[in-house]
C-alpha positions in Angstrom: 0.0 0.0 0.0 1.3 3.5 -0.9 1.8 6.3 1.5 -0.5 9.2 0.8 2.4 11.6 1.2 4.4 9.8 -1.4 1.5 10.0 -3.8 1.3 13.7 -3.2 5.1 14.2 -3.7 5.0 12.1 -6.9 2.1 14.0 -8.3 3.7 17.4 -7.5 7.1 16.2 -8.9 5.5 15.2 -12.2 3.4 18.4 -12.4 6.4 20.6 -11.7 8.6 18.7 -14.1 6.2 18.9 -17.0 5.3 22.6 -16.3 9.0 23.4 -16.1 9.7 21.8 -19.4 6.6 23.2 -21.3 5.9 26.5 -19.5 9.3 27.2 -17.9 9.5 30.8 -19.1 6.4 31.7 -17.1 7.6 30.1 -13.9 4.5 28.0 -13.4 6.5 25.2 -11.8 7.8 27.6 -9.1 4.2 28.6 -8.2 3.2 24.9 -7.9 6.0 24.4 -5.4 5.0 27.5 -3.5 8.0 29.6 -4.5 6.0 32.8 -5.2 9.0 35.1 -5.3 11.0 32.9 -7.7 7.9 32.4 -9.9 7.2 36.1 -10.0 10.8 36.8 -11.0 10.6 34.3 -13.9 7.2 35.6 -15.0 8.1 39.3 -14.8 11.4 38.8 -16.7 9.5 37.1 -19.5 6.7 39.6 -19.6 8.5 42.9 -18.9 11.2 42.3 -21.4 8.5 41.8 -24.1 9.7 38.3 -24.6 13.4 39.0 -25.0 14.1 37.4 -21.6 11.8 34.4 -22.3 14.5 32.2 -23.9 16.7 32.5 -20.9 13.8 31.8 -18.5 12.7 28.9 -20.7 16.1 27.3 -20.6 16.2 27.6 -16.8 12.7 26.1 -16.6 13.7 23.2 -19.0 16.8 22.4 -16.8 14.8 22.6 -13.6 12.0 20.4 -15.1 14.4 17.7 -16.1 16.1 17.9 -12.7 12.7 17.5 -11.0 11.8 14.4 -13.1 15.1 12.7 -12.6 15.1 12.9 -8.8 13.5 10.1 -6.7 10.4 11.1 -4.7 12.4 11.2 -1.5 15.2 13.4 -3.0 12.6 15.7 -4.5 10.8 16.1 -1.2 14.0 16.7 0.8 15.4 19.2 -1.6 12.5 21.2 -2.9 9.7 20.8 -0.4 11.4 20.4 3.0 14.6 22.4 2.4 12.9 24.9 0.0 15.8 25.2 -2.5 14.5 27.8 -4.9 16.9 27.7 -7.8 18.5 24.6 -9.4 
């Protein structure tokens, strides 16, 4: 039988990873994790530069999305949910 917390971590990890890869420039994956400041930074850089900063934010989101998906559920929980590591 699975632990309800592990199901929640796994679902959040997958959601953050996919959003980081597909919508990384908007910082949606940061908002899902509860990192409002980091999410706003990514969103505002993309929007306020009229899209010029979007490729950089998109690459950051892509890298973070891949990192989220390659970690085990325990590693993901310890690094991004318990320790609140905001960037990479």
